C-alpha angles and dihedrals in degrees: 000000000000123000111235123191113203090336090295122123125224093258093054091049090051092052091049091050091049091052091049092051091048093050100045104022127232093272094058097047096078089049091051091047091051091050091049091048092049091050092051091048091051091048092051091048091051092049091050091049091052091049090050093050092049091049092050092049090049091054091050092050092049090051091050091050091050091051091050091048091052091048092051092049091050090050091053092057 
């Protein structure tokens, strides 16, 4: 069984890499890779920040609901 990555064979990947090296040059590739890595890191950080904010807001809402529930139960008595 042959391993296929994104329905592209090894030869096609090699040709694509050759074209990239020809277009950007071997000196620019590390710079491009660093920029791509930094962008991915920033995107992951932003996603984690959003998840954290949503989680914190959820905790606050749950606390508010518990307080209201307690107040309603006290009012019933």
